[in-house]
C-alpha positions as CSV (number, residue, x, y, z in Angstrom):
1,M,-94.4,-27.9,24.2
2,S,-98.1,-28.2,25.0
3,A,-100.7,-28.1,22.4
4,A,-103.9,-26.1,22.5
5,G,-105.6,-27.4,19.2
6,K,-108.2,-30.0,19.2
7,A,-106.4,-32.6,17.0
8,Q,-103.0,-32.1,18.5
9,P,-101.6,-34.2,21.4
10,F,-100.5,-32.7,24.6
11,R,-96.7,-33.0,24.9
12,F,-95.4,-32.8,28.4
13,V,-92.1,-30.9,28.7
14,T,-89.9,-30.3,31.7
15,H,-87.2,-27.7,32.3
16,L,-83.9,-27.0,33.9
17,T,-83.4,-23.7,35.7
18,L,-80.1,-21.8,35.7
19,T,-79.9,-19.2,38.5
20,E,-77.6,-16.3,38.0
21,L,-76.4,-13.3,40.0
22,T,-77.3,-10.0,38.3
23,G,-74.7,-7.9,40.1
24,R,-77.4,-5.7,41.5
25,R,-78.0,-5.2,45.2
26,A,-80.1,-3.1,47.5
27,R,-79.3,-1.8,50.9
28,D,-82.4,0.2,51.6
29,L,-85.9,0.8,50.2
30,L,-84.8,3.4,47.7
31,D,-82.2,1.0,46.3
32,L,-84.8,-1.8,46.1
33,L,-87.3,0.5,44.3
34,R,-84.7,1.7,41.8
35,H,-83.7,-1.8,40.8
36,L,-87.2,-3.1,40.8
37,K,-88.2,-0.6,38.1
38,T,-85.4,-1.7,35.7
39,V,-84.5,-5.3,36.3
40,P,-85.6,-7.9,33.7
41,L,-89.0,-9.3,34.3
42,S,-87.4,-12.7,34.8
43,V,-85.9,-11.3,38.0
44,I,-89.3,-10.5,39.3
45,Y,-90.5,-14.0,38.4
46,Y,-87.6,-15.6,40.3
47,H,-88.1,-13.7,43.5
48,T,-91.8,-14.4,43.6
49,H,-91.8,-18.1,42.4
50,H,-88.5,-19.9,43.1
51,F,-89.7,-21.4,46.4
52,L,-92.7,-23.1,44.8
53,E,-90.6,-25.5,42.7
54,Q,-88.0,-26.1,45.3
55,H,-90.4,-27.5,47.9
56,R,-92.1,-30.6,46.7
57,F,-94.4,-31.6,49.5
58,L,-94.6,-28.5,51.7
59,S,-97.3,-25.9,51.1
60,P,-96.8,-22.9,53.4
61,T,-97.8,-19.5,52.1
62,P,-95.4,-19.0,49.2
63,P,-92.8,-16.4,50.4
64,N,-92.2,-13.3,48.5
65,D,-88.4,-12.5,48.6
66,F,-89.1,-8.8,48.6
67,A,-91.6,-9.0,51.5
68,F,-89.2,-11.3,53.5
69,W,-86.2,-9.0,53.2
70,V,-88.2,-5.9,54.0
71,T,-89.7,-7.5,57.1
72,S,-86.8,-9.6,58.4
73,V,-83.8,-7.4,57.5
74,L,-85.1,-3.8,57.2
75,Q,-87.7,-4.4,60.0
76,E,-90.3,-2.5,58.0
77,T,-93.1,-4.7,59.2
78,I,-96.1,-2.8,57.8
79,L,-94.6,-2.6,54.3
80,G,-93.6,-6.3,54.5
81,E,-97.2,-7.2,55.3
82,R,-98.4,-5.2,52.3
83,L,-95.9,-6.8,49.9
84,A,-96.8,-10.3,51.3
85,A,-100.5,-9.6,50.7
86,I,-100.0,-9.2,47.0
87,D,-101.9,-12.1,45.5
88,T,-99.8,-13.3,42.5
89,L,-102.7,-15.5,41.3
90,H,-104.5,-12.3,40.2
91,F,-101.8,-11.3,37.7
92,T,-101.5,-12.6,34.2
93,T,-98.3,-10.7,33.3
94,L,-95.1,-10.1,35.1
95,A,-95.2,-6.4,34.1
96,N,-98.4,-5.9,36.0
97,L,-97.0,-7.7,39.0
98,R,-93.9,-5.6,39.0
99,D,-96.0,-2.4,38.7
100,T,-98.0,-3.4,41.8
101,I,-94.9,-4.2,43.9
102,V,-93.4,-0.8,42.9
103,A,-96.6,1.0,43.6
104,V,-96.9,-0.5,47.1
105,I,-93.3,0.5,48.0
106,E,-93.8,4.0,46.5
107,T,-97.0,4.6,48.5
108,Y,-95.2,3.5,51.7
109,L,-92.3,5.8,51.1
110,T,-94.6,8.8,51.0
111,T,-95.5,8.1,54.7
112,T,-92.1,7.2,56.1
113,K,-89.7,9.8,57.4
114,S,-86.5,7.8,57.4
115,L,-84.9,4.8,55.7
116,R,-83.4,1.9,57.6
117,P,-80.3,0.5,55.9
118,A,-79.7,-3.2,55.9
119,P,-77.1,-4.4,58.4
120,E,-73.7,-5.0,57.0
121,G,-73.8,-8.2,54.9
122,S,-77.6,-8.3,54.6
123,D,-78.1,-6.5,51.3
124,F,-80.8,-7.8,48.9
125,F,-79.1,-9.5,46.0
126,F,-81.2,-9.6,42.8
127,M,-81.1,-13.0,41.2
128,D,-82.2,-14.0,37.7
129,S,-83.1,-17.4,36.2
130,R,-83.2,-18.9,32.8
131,S,-85.2,-22.0,31.8
132,F,-84.1,-24.6,29.4
133,L,-87.0,-26.8,28.1
134,L,-86.5,-30.5,27.7
135,P,-88.9,-33.0,26.1
136,T,-90.4,-35.9,28.2
137,P,-91.6,-39.3,26.9
138,Y,-95.1,-38.4,27.9
139,E,-97.8,-37.5,25.4
140,A,-101.6,-37.5,25.6
141,N,-104.2,-37.7,22.9
142,T,-107.2,-38.5,25.2
143,L,-108.3,-37.7,28.7
144,D,-107.3,-41.2,29.8
145,E,-103.8,-40.7,28.4
146,F,-103.6,-37.3,30.0
147,A,-104.4,-38.7,33.5
148,Q,-101.9,-41.5,33.1
149,A,-99.1,-39.1,32.1
150,L,-100.0,-36.6,34.8
151,Q,-99.4,-39.3,37.4
152,K,-95.9,-40.0,36.1
153,V,-94.4,-36.6,35.1
154,S,-92.0,-34.8,37.5
155,I,-93.1,-31.8,39.5
156,H,-90.8,-29.7,37.3
157,S,-93.0,-30.5,34.3
158,I,-96.2,-29.6,36.3
159,Y,-94.5,-26.4,37.4
160,H,-93.7,-25.4,33.9
161,H,-97.1,-26.0,32.4
162,V,-98.9,-24.2,35.3
163,F,-96.6,-21.4,36.4
164,E,-94.1,-20.6,33.6
165,A,-96.7,-21.0,30.9
166,R,-99.0,-18.5,32.6
167,L,-96.7,-15.8,33.7
168,R,-93.4,-16.1,31.9
169,L,-94.9,-17.1,28.5
170,E,-98.3,-15.5,29.0
171,R,-100.3,-18.2,27.4
172,G,-102.4,-19.4,30.3
173,N,-102.5,-22.7,32.1
174,D,-101.3,-25.3,29.5
175,F,-103.4,-28.1,31.0
176,A,-106.6,-26.0,30.9
177,E,-106.0,-24.7,27.4
178,W,-105.5,-28.1,26.0
179,L,-108.4,-29.7,27.8
180,S,-110.6,-26.9,26.5
181,G,-109.5,-27.7,23.0
182,L,-110.3,-31.3,23.6
183,G,-113.9,-30.4,24.4
184,E,-113.5,-30.7,28.2
185,E,-114.5,-27.1,28.8
186,N,-115.9,-27.8,32.3
187,L,-112.9,-29.7,33.4
188,A,-110.6,-27.0,31.9
189,W,-112.5,-24.4,33.9
190,Q,-112.2,-26.3,37.1
191,I,-108.4,-26.8,36.7
192,A,-107.9,-23.1,35.8
193,L,-109.7,-22.2,39.0
194,L,-107.3,-24.1,41.2
195,D,-105.0,-21.9,43.3
196,P,-101.5,-23.4,42.7
197,Y,-99.9,-20.9,45.1
198,A,-101.8,-22.3,48.1
199,Q,-100.5,-25.9,47.8
200,S,-97.4,-28.0,47.0
201,M,-96.7,-29.4,43.6
202,E,-97.7,-32.8,44.7
203,S,-100.9,-31.6,46.2
204,L,-101.7,-29.8,42.9
205,R,-101.1,-33.0,41.0
206,K,-103.5,-34.9,43.2
207,H,-106.2,-32.2,42.9
208,M,-106.0,-32.2,39.1
209,L,-106.1,-36.0,39.0
210,R,-109.2,-36.0,41.2
211,L,-110.9,-33.5,38.9
212,V,-110.0,-35.6,35.9
213,E,-111.3,-38.8,37.6
214,R,-114.6,-37.0,38.5
215,S,-115.0,-35.8,34.9
216,R,-114.4,-39.3,33.6
217,F,-116.9,-40.8,36.1
218,E,-119.6,-38.2,35.3
219,K,-119.3,-39.0,31.6
220,Q,-119.7,-42.8,32.2
221,Y,-122.6,-42.4,34.7
222,V,-126.0,-42.9,33.3
223,P,-129.0,-42.0,35.6
224,A,-131.5,-44.8,36.1
């Protein structure tokens, strides 16, 4: 796991994800709403994040499974747009993210007069996921070592330390937390400000490395 203390090294970990069927399904908006209120938070996480790790180089707007199903299957375009507009970056807990999704659907239901059922065979199937953490050989005690390791670790390691650490584990961005403890407060702040939802994992890696390199350069630069 990562370390946030000053004297502790940053230990990069990676993870394996096991996706599971929950046995829950929705055929219309009332079904969707009922299940959303009671499914484990890991289900909410899966349906708002699984695309990010699966696509290494592409960086389209990350799809929200709920918004996609509501739009493409139920043909509820207005609600689909409202669900797609929820900015996951603004949430620090899955509970708050769930509450917002539920509130958007409930508000919409107060204005609609009828419910469109999904066509046969197009129900929304709720999926869950479990993560199994695995150690990597990469460890950093200094900023230089951190940069070297960041170039080598897999995207699954980056994904864990950026996304799972922040929302599933609610401890913030692991990289930013450790860098802050290392005394690199400005660099930590810059990395924490990056929007990981607007880019691919490889693009995120490159952006972080550029920020690290800039910080190293600024420390070495002495004005004439």
